[in-house]
LOLUM-586721 format. One record per residue (C-alpha): residue in three letters; x, y, z. Coordinates in nm, 2 decimals, m for minus. Layout:
N
REC   code     east    north       up
REC    ALA        X        Y        Z
...
//
This chain:
411
REC   code     east    north       up
REC    MET     0.00     0.00     0.00
REC    PHE     0.20     0.29    m0.14
REC    GLU     0.53     0.14    m0.03
REC    HIS     0.67     0.24    m0.37
REC    ASP     0.80     0.59    m0.45
REC    PRO     0.54     0.85    m0.56
REC    THR     0.45     0.86    m0.92
REC    ASP     0.61     1.10    m1.17
REC    PRO     0.40     1.41    m1.13
REC    HIS     0.41     1.48    m1.51
REC    GLU     0.21     1.16    m1.56
REC    VAL    m0.09     1.29    m1.36
REC    GLY    m0.07     1.65    m1.49
REC    LEU     0.11     1.80    m1.19
REC    ASN     0.42     2.03    m1.19
REC    PRO     0.70     1.87    m0.98
REC    ASP     0.87     2.20    m0.90
REC    ARG     0.54     2.34    m0.77
REC    LEU     0.47     2.03    m0.57
REC    ALA     0.81     2.05    m0.41
REC    ALA     0.72     2.41    m0.31
REC    ILE     0.44     2.28    m0.08
REC    PRO     0.65     2.12     0.19
REC    ALA     0.92     2.39     0.14
REC    TYR     0.65     2.65     0.22
REC    PHE     0.54     2.48     0.54
REC    LYS     0.90     2.42     0.65
REC    THR     0.99     2.78     0.61
REC    SER     0.67     2.93     0.74
REC    TYR     0.59     2.70     1.03
REC    LEU     0.86     2.45     1.12
REC    ASP     1.17     2.68     1.10
REC    THR     0.99     2.94     1.30
REC    GLY     0.90     2.70     1.58
REC    LYS     0.52     2.73     1.53
REC    LEU     0.48     2.36     1.45
REC    PRO     0.67     2.04     1.54
REC    CYS     0.61     1.89     1.20
REC    MET     0.40     1.88     0.88
REC    ALA     0.30     1.58     0.68
REC    THR     0.15     1.64     0.33
REC    LEU     0.01     1.40     0.07
REC    LEU    m0.14     1.48    m0.27
REC    SER    m0.27     1.23    m0.52
REC    ARG    m0.44     1.26    m0.86
REC    GLY    m0.62     0.99    m1.03
REC    GLY    m0.54     0.77    m0.74
REC    GLU    m0.16     0.81    m0.79
REC    ILE     0.04     0.97    m0.51
REC    ALA     0.25     1.25    m0.66
REC    LEU     0.36     1.41    m0.33
REC    GLU     0.42     1.25     0.01
REC    ASP     0.64     1.45     0.24
REC    TYR     0.72     1.42     0.61
REC    SER     0.90     1.72     0.76
REC    GLY     0.98     1.78     1.13
REC    THR     0.98     1.57     1.44
REC    THR     0.75     1.40     1.69
REC    HIS     0.81     1.67     1.95
REC    LEU     0.84     2.05     1.92
REC    GLY     1.21     2.11     1.87
REC    SER     1.31     1.75     1.94
REC    GLY     1.22     1.39     1.90
REC    GLU     1.23     1.14     1.61
REC    PRO     1.17     1.24     1.25
REC    ILE     0.81     1.18     1.14
REC    GLY     0.73     0.94     0.85
REC    PRO     0.47     0.72     0.69
REC    HIS     0.46     0.53     1.01
REC    THR     0.37     0.83     1.23
REC    ILE     0.03     0.80     1.40
REC    PHE    m0.17     1.13     1.43
REC    ARG    m0.48     1.21     1.64
REC    ILE    m0.73     1.29     1.36
REC    TYR    m1.01     1.41     1.59
REC    SER    m1.30     1.52     1.37
REC    MET    m1.17     1.35     1.06
REC    THR    m1.34     1.06     1.24
REC    LYS    m1.68     1.21     1.15
REC    PRO    m1.67     1.11     0.77
REC    ILE    m1.59     0.75     0.87
REC    THR    m1.88     0.74     1.11
REC    SER    m2.10     0.89     0.84
REC    VAL    m2.00     0.62     0.59
REC    ALA    m2.08     0.36     0.86
REC    ALA    m2.43     0.51     0.90
REC    MET    m2.48     0.52     0.52
REC    MET    m2.39     0.15     0.50
REC    MET    m2.67     0.09     0.74
REC    PHE    m2.89     0.31     0.53
REC    GLU    m2.81     0.10     0.22
REC    GLU    m2.91    m0.21     0.42
REC    GLY    m3.25    m0.05     0.51
REC    LYS    m3.16    m0.04     0.88
REC    LEU    m3.21     0.34     0.91
REC    ARG    m3.36     0.62     0.72
REC    LEU    m3.26     0.99     0.70
REC    ASP    m3.62     1.10     0.76
REC    HIS    m3.67     0.89     1.07
REC    ASP    m3.70     1.05     1.41
REC    VAL    m3.38     1.00     1.62
REC    SER    m3.62     0.89     1.90
REC    ARG    m3.70     0.58     1.69
REC    TYR    m3.35     0.46     1.78
REC    ILE    m3.29     0.64     2.11
REC    PRO    m3.63     0.69     2.27
REC    GLU    m3.50     0.95     2.52
REC    PHE    m3.49     1.20     2.23
REC    ALA    m3.88     1.19     2.21
REC    ASP    m3.89     1.43     2.51
REC    VAL    m3.60     1.66     2.42
REC    MET    m3.66     2.03     2.48
REC    VAL    m3.51     2.35     2.32
REC    TYR    m3.35     2.65     2.50
REC    ASP    m3.58     2.95     2.51
REC    SER    m3.42     3.19     2.75
REC    GLY    m3.21     3.24     3.07
REC    ASP    m2.86     3.15     3.18
REC    LYS    m2.71     2.81     3.26
REC    ASP    m2.85     2.82     3.62
REC    ASN    m3.20     2.93     3.52
REC    ILE    m3.29     2.79     3.18
REC    LYS    m3.63     2.82     3.03
REC    THR    m3.72     2.56     2.76
REC    ARG    m3.99     2.50     2.50
REC    LYS    m4.09     2.21     2.28
REC    PRO    m3.90     2.19     1.95
REC    ASP    m4.07     2.30     1.63
REC    ARG    m4.03     1.95     1.49
REC    PRO    m3.87     1.62     1.60
REC    MET    m3.50     1.57     1.54
REC    LYS    m3.43     1.36     1.23
REC    VAL    m3.14     1.13     1.15
REC    LEU    m3.05     1.38     0.87
REC    ASP    m3.01     1.65     1.13
REC    LEU    m2.73     1.45     1.29
REC    PHE    m2.54     1.41     0.97
REC    THR    m2.56     1.79     0.89
REC    HIS    m2.51     1.94     1.24
REC    THR    m2.86     2.09     1.23
REC    SER    m2.98     1.88     1.52
REC    GLY    m2.95     2.16     1.78
REC    ILE    m2.68     1.96     1.96
REC    THR    m2.36     2.16     2.03
REC    TYR    m2.02     2.12     2.19
REC    GLY    m1.92     2.22     2.55
REC    PHE    m1.60     2.40     2.44
REC    MET    m1.78     2.66     2.23
REC    MET    m1.80     2.91     2.53
REC    GLN    m2.08     3.11     2.35
REC    HIS    m2.41     3.00     2.49
REC    PRO    m2.58     2.89     2.81
REC    VAL    m2.64     2.54     2.66
REC    ASP    m2.27     2.47     2.60
REC    ALA    m2.22     2.58     2.97
REC    ILE    m2.46     2.31     3.07
REC    TYR    m2.27     2.06     2.86
REC    ARG    m1.95     2.15     3.05
REC    LYS    m2.13     2.13     3.39
REC    GLU    m2.27     1.78     3.29
REC    LYS    m1.93     1.67     3.16
REC    ILE    m2.07     1.56     2.82
REC    GLY    m1.80     1.36     2.64
REC    ARG    m1.63     1.23     2.95
REC    PRO    m1.42     0.92     2.87
REC    ASP    m1.57     0.68     3.13
REC    GLU    m1.91     0.62     2.97
REC    THR    m2.02     0.46     2.65
REC    LEU    m2.14     0.63     2.34
REC    GLN    m2.50     0.52     2.39
REC    ALA    m2.49     0.63     2.76
REC    MET    m2.36     0.97     2.66
REC    SER    m2.63     1.00     2.39
REC    LYS    m2.91     0.93     2.64
REC    ARG    m2.77     1.19     2.87
REC    LEU    m2.76     1.44     2.59
REC    ALA    m3.13     1.39     2.53
REC    LYS    m3.20     1.51     2.88
REC    LEU    m3.03     1.85     2.81
REC    PRO    m3.18     2.13     2.61
REC    LEU    m3.11     2.18     2.24
REC    ILE    m2.94     2.50     2.15
REC    CYS    m3.21     2.55     1.87
REC    SER    m3.50     2.37     1.71
REC    PRO    m3.38     2.09     1.47
REC    GLY    m3.33     2.21     1.12
REC    ALA    m3.31     2.58     1.21
REC    GLU    m2.94     2.65     1.25
REC    TRP    m2.59     2.49     1.20
REC    TRP    m2.41     2.42     1.52
REC    TYR    m2.10     2.21     1.54
REC    GLY    m2.13     1.95     1.81
REC    HIS    m2.19     1.59     1.93
REC    SER    m2.43     1.51     1.65
REC    ILE    m2.21     1.25     1.49
REC    ASP    m2.15     1.09     1.83
REC    VAL    m2.53     1.03     1.85
REC    LEU    m2.52     0.90     1.49
REC    GLY    m2.24     0.66     1.59
REC    ALA    m2.46     0.54     1.88
REC    ILE    m2.74     0.47     1.63
REC    VAL    m2.49     0.27     1.41
REC    GLU    m2.42     0.06     1.72
REC    ILE    m2.79     0.01     1.79
REC    VAL    m2.89    m0.09     1.44
REC    SER    m2.59    m0.30     1.36
REC    GLY    m2.57    m0.47     1.70
REC    MET    m2.19    m0.41     1.71
REC    GLU    m1.98    m0.17     1.91
REC    LEU    m1.84     0.10     1.69
REC    ASP    m1.47     0.00     1.69
REC    GLU    m1.57    m0.35     1.59
REC    PHE    m1.80    m0.22     1.32
REC    PHE    m1.52    m0.01     1.18
REC    ARG    m1.27    m0.30     1.18
REC    GLN    m1.51    m0.55     1.02
REC    ARG    m1.68    m0.32     0.77
REC    ILE    m1.45    m0.03     0.68
REC    THR    m1.09    m0.01     0.81
REC    GLY    m1.03    m0.38     0.78
REC    PRO    m1.15    m0.42     0.43
REC    LEU    m0.98    m0.10     0.32
REC    GLY    m0.64    m0.21     0.48
REC    MET    m0.65     0.09     0.72
REC    HIS    m0.47    m0.11     0.99
REC    ASP    m0.33     0.19     1.18
REC    THR    m0.67     0.35     1.22
REC    GLU    m0.83     0.29     1.57
REC    PHE    m0.97     0.45     1.88
REC    TRP    m0.65     0.37     2.06
REC    VAL    m0.29     0.26     1.99
REC    PRO    m0.18    m0.09     2.09
REC    GLU     0.14    m0.14     2.27
REC    GLU     0.33    m0.27     1.97
REC    LYS     0.25     0.06     1.78
REC    ILE     0.24     0.31     2.07
REC    ASP     0.59     0.45     2.00
REC    ARG     0.46     0.57     1.66
REC    LEU     0.22     0.82     1.82
REC    MET     0.36     1.17     1.82
REC    ALA     0.30     1.44     2.07
REC    CYS     0.01     1.69     2.06
REC    TYR     0.03     2.06     2.14
REC    GLN    m0.20     2.34     2.22
REC    LYS    m0.16     2.72     2.16
REC    ASP    m0.33     2.96     2.40
REC    ALA    m0.50     3.23     2.20
REC    GLU    m0.45     3.50     2.47
REC    THR    m0.10     3.44     2.58
REC    GLY     0.04     3.29     2.25
REC    GLU     0.21     3.02     2.45
REC    THR     0.23     2.67     2.30
REC    THR     0.23     2.39     2.55
REC    LEU     0.21     2.01     2.55
REC    ALA    m0.15     1.88     2.54
REC    ASP    m0.08     1.51     2.53
REC    GLY     0.25     1.32     2.52
REC    ALA     0.40     1.10     2.26
REC    GLY     0.40     0.72     2.27
REC    LYS     0.36     0.57     2.62
REC    ALA     0.35     0.93     2.77
REC    SER     0.00     0.97     2.61
REC    LYS    m0.27     1.00     2.87
REC    LEU    m0.55     0.91     2.63
REC    TYR    m0.45     0.66     2.37
REC    THR    m0.27     0.37     2.54
REC    LYS    m0.58     0.16     2.61
REC    ARG    m0.92     0.11     2.46
REC    PRO    m1.15     0.39     2.58
REC    ALA    m1.50     0.33     2.72
REC    LEU    m1.62     0.62     2.50
REC    LEU    m1.58     0.53     2.13
REC    ASN    m1.59     0.89     2.03
REC    ALA    m1.77     0.87     1.69
REC    GLY    m1.71     1.24     1.62
REC    GLY    m1.35     1.27     1.71
REC    GLY    m1.18     0.96     1.87
REC    LEU    m0.97     0.80     1.59
REC    VAL    m0.60     0.80     1.53
REC    SER    m0.46     0.73     1.19
REC    THR    m0.18     0.77     0.94
REC    LEU    m0.17     0.97     0.61
REC    ARG    m0.15     0.65     0.41
REC    ASP    m0.45     0.50     0.59
REC    TYR    m0.67     0.80     0.55
REC    HIS    m0.57     0.82     0.18
REC    ARG    m0.72     0.48     0.13
REC    PHE    m1.05     0.60     0.29
REC    CYS    m1.05     0.91     0.06
REC    LEU    m0.96     0.70    m0.24
REC    MET    m1.26     0.47    m0.17
REC    LEU    m1.49     0.77    m0.18
REC    LEU    m1.32     0.92    m0.49
REC    ARG    m1.38     0.59    m0.67
REC    GLY    m1.74     0.57    m0.58
REC    GLY    m1.73     0.36    m0.27
REC    THR    m1.49     0.08    m0.38
REC    LEU    m1.12     0.01    m0.35
REC    ASP    m0.92    m0.29    m0.44
REC    GLY    m1.23    m0.50    m0.50
REC    GLU    m1.39    m0.41    m0.17
REC    ARG    m1.73    m0.24    m0.21
REC    ILE    m1.81    m0.02     0.09
REC    LEU    m2.09     0.20    m0.06
REC    SER    m2.27     0.24    m0.39
REC    PRO    m2.15     0.51    m0.63
REC    LYS    m2.50     0.67    m0.61
REC    THR    m2.48     0.68    m0.23
REC    VAL    m2.14     0.85    m0.24
REC    GLU    m2.27     1.10    m0.50
REC    TYR    m2.56     1.17    m0.27
REC    MET    m2.33     1.22     0.04
REC    ARG    m2.13     1.49    m0.13
REC    GLN    m2.43     1.71    m0.23
REC    ASN    m2.53     2.00    m0.01
REC    HIS    m2.80     1.88     0.23
REC    LEU    m2.86     2.20     0.42
REC    PRO    m3.22     2.32     0.40
REC    GLY    m3.30     2.53     0.09
REC    GLY    m2.94     2.50    m0.05
REC    GLN    m2.81     2.73     0.23
REC    THR    m2.44     2.75     0.32
REC    MET    m2.28     2.70     0.65
REC    ARG    m2.24     3.08     0.67
REC    ASP    m2.61     3.12     0.61
REC    MET    m2.71     2.88     0.89
REC    GLY    m2.40     2.88     1.11
REC    LYS    m2.42     3.02     1.46
REC    SER    m2.12     2.83     1.59
REC    THR    m1.80     3.03     1.64
REC    PHE    m1.59     2.72     1.55
REC    THR    m1.59     2.50     1.24
REC    GLU    m1.32     2.28     1.08
REC    VAL    m1.37     2.43     0.73
REC    MET    m1.42     2.79     0.61
REC    ALA    m1.79     2.87     0.58
REC    ASP    m1.80     3.10     0.28
REC    GLY    m1.93     2.92    m0.04
REC    VAL    m1.95     2.60     0.15
REC    GLY    m2.26     2.38     0.23
REC    PHE    m2.27     2.06     0.42
REC    GLY    m2.32     1.70     0.29
REC    LEU    m2.35     1.38     0.48
REC    GLY    m2.04     1.38     0.70
REC    GLY    m1.84     1.67     0.56
REC    SER    m1.84     2.01     0.39
REC    VAL    m1.92     2.06     0.02
REC    ASN    m1.80     2.34    m0.19
REC    THR    m2.09     2.52    m0.36
REC    ASP    m1.94     2.85    m0.48
REC    THR    m1.56     2.88    m0.55
REC    ILE    m1.59     3.25    m0.60
REC    ALA    m1.72     3.30    m0.25
REC    MET    m1.44     3.08    m0.12
REC    GLN    m1.19     3.33    m0.28
REC    GLN    m0.95     3.06    m0.41
REC    PRO    m0.94     2.80    m0.69
REC    GLY    m1.11     2.47    m0.65
REC    SER    m1.41     2.28    m0.78
REC    GLU    m1.77     2.28    m0.68
REC    GLY    m1.86     1.94    m0.52
REC    THR    m1.53     1.91    m0.34
REC    PHE    m1.58     1.72    m0.01
REC    SER    m1.36     1.79     0.29
REC    TRP    m1.32     1.81     0.67
REC    GLY    m1.05     1.85     0.93
REC    GLY    m0.96     1.77     1.29
REC    LEU    m0.90     1.97     1.60
REC    ALA    m0.52     1.91     1.61
REC    SER    m0.47     2.06     1.26
REC    THR    m0.53     1.76     1.03
REC    PHE    m0.73     1.81     0.71
REC    PHE    m0.84     1.63     0.39
REC    TRP    m1.02     1.72     0.07
REC    ILE    m1.15     1.52    m0.22
REC    ASP    m1.20     1.70    m0.55
REC    PRO    m1.39     1.46    m0.78
REC    GLU    m1.37     1.69    m1.08
REC    GLU    m0.99     1.70    m1.07
REC    GLU    m0.96     1.35    m0.91
REC    LEU    m0.75     1.52    m0.65
REC    ILE    m0.70     1.42    m0.29
REC    GLY    m0.51     1.63    m0.04
REC    ILE    m0.42     1.53     0.32
REC    GLN    m0.21     1.72     0.57
REC    ALA    m0.13     1.65     0.93
REC    THR     0.05     1.80     1.23
REC    GLN    m0.06     1.81     1.60
REC    LEU    m0.15     2.16     1.72
REC    MET    m0.48     2.26     1.87
REC    PRO    m0.70     2.44     1.79
REC    SER    m0.70     2.39     1.41
REC    SER    m0.80     2.76     1.36
REC    THR    m0.46     2.88     1.50
REC    TYR    m0.30     2.92     1.15
REC    PRO    m0.45     2.93     0.80
REC    MET    m0.27     2.61     0.69
REC    ARG    m0.56     2.44     0.52
REC    PRO    m0.64     2.71     0.26
REC    GLN    m0.26     2.76     0.21
REC    PHE    m0.22     2.39     0.13
REC    GLN    m0.51     2.40    m0.11
REC    GLN    m0.39     2.72    m0.30
REC    LEU    m0.04     2.57    m0.34
REC    ALA    m0.19     2.23    m0.45
REC    TYR    m0.41     2.39    m0.72
REC    ALA    m0.12     2.60    m0.84
REC    ALA     0.06     2.28    m0.92
REC    ILE    m0.19     2.16    m1.18
REC    ASP    m0.05     2.16    m1.53
REC    TRP    m0.34     2.00    m1.71
//
């Protein structure tokens, strides 16, 4: 699996000098200045890898050189994988997008919506309509994240410790149903635990815990052997360190250690975080992207139908709205201008509004520690980048990677 050297860029219409400028840019702008410990970049066209570069080390200013073996925390790049799992269940008739979420998790039948007040004195009302499975896919469920720091509801999430590692996905989802929604389903786009609830539904309808479902139905068949919710002992030395930059002080500190020094990834967690729990490598995630680019199949393994994949990368926001139109969240993993949302990731709807080259229909998403991917079906282009710095909004690395990548196209 990509153990050979990258293909000749000329053969896939890419300029080798401009490709070489991509890692050089990140080295000069981010690594040499001490902003990042490393940067891994991969670019393929037509399924052929034309650029695969690993620059920097596993620790900021020290450590071992990173490489194809390096394991990264991909956080919200877990969401597209969970969404694929849910669509596999859709293809088998085990769920529908128009079903009420309460059909699978009955506690959601009584969910209420924030109306007024602060976290200690909340007034609620009934939602305008029930929460649908589609709302979970598109982050229009009214479920948020506790780290948003912008609304009384996310303060309640923090108080209730939603997302704590010692409870299961289904238990967390049932607790979520007892808390108020931030808005009525379908009304607004809020980044949050929606995909976690979707993952719980996958467990319920499949009869399998999510990690086992992934291994048997997605990561195993696709040969993604380094993609898991934890890192086994024989691989733990390949997990690099993760850092966090304080927006107010500008100080960058260690958030989680490398290898056995990690506090979160050395054993299987109780919470199989469907929205952000996986670790992976660039080569593993490229196989997932390549499966989607090729219409749901890779190396003879059929994961989804081509029509299902085509359906997933259309804009499913109500009335063709964009994330900017509907978005109330102060945080998102992808820029919101000219971007809608499909089933599990963002979808480019207007490249002019995005203010950089690209193709409409491009499907993408990223992770909290500054990982990112995009799939451009028109150009048959896949781009993946990874480092380990939170939050992902610290530097504009994603649009920079894309503008450099599109500049490398010769034909």
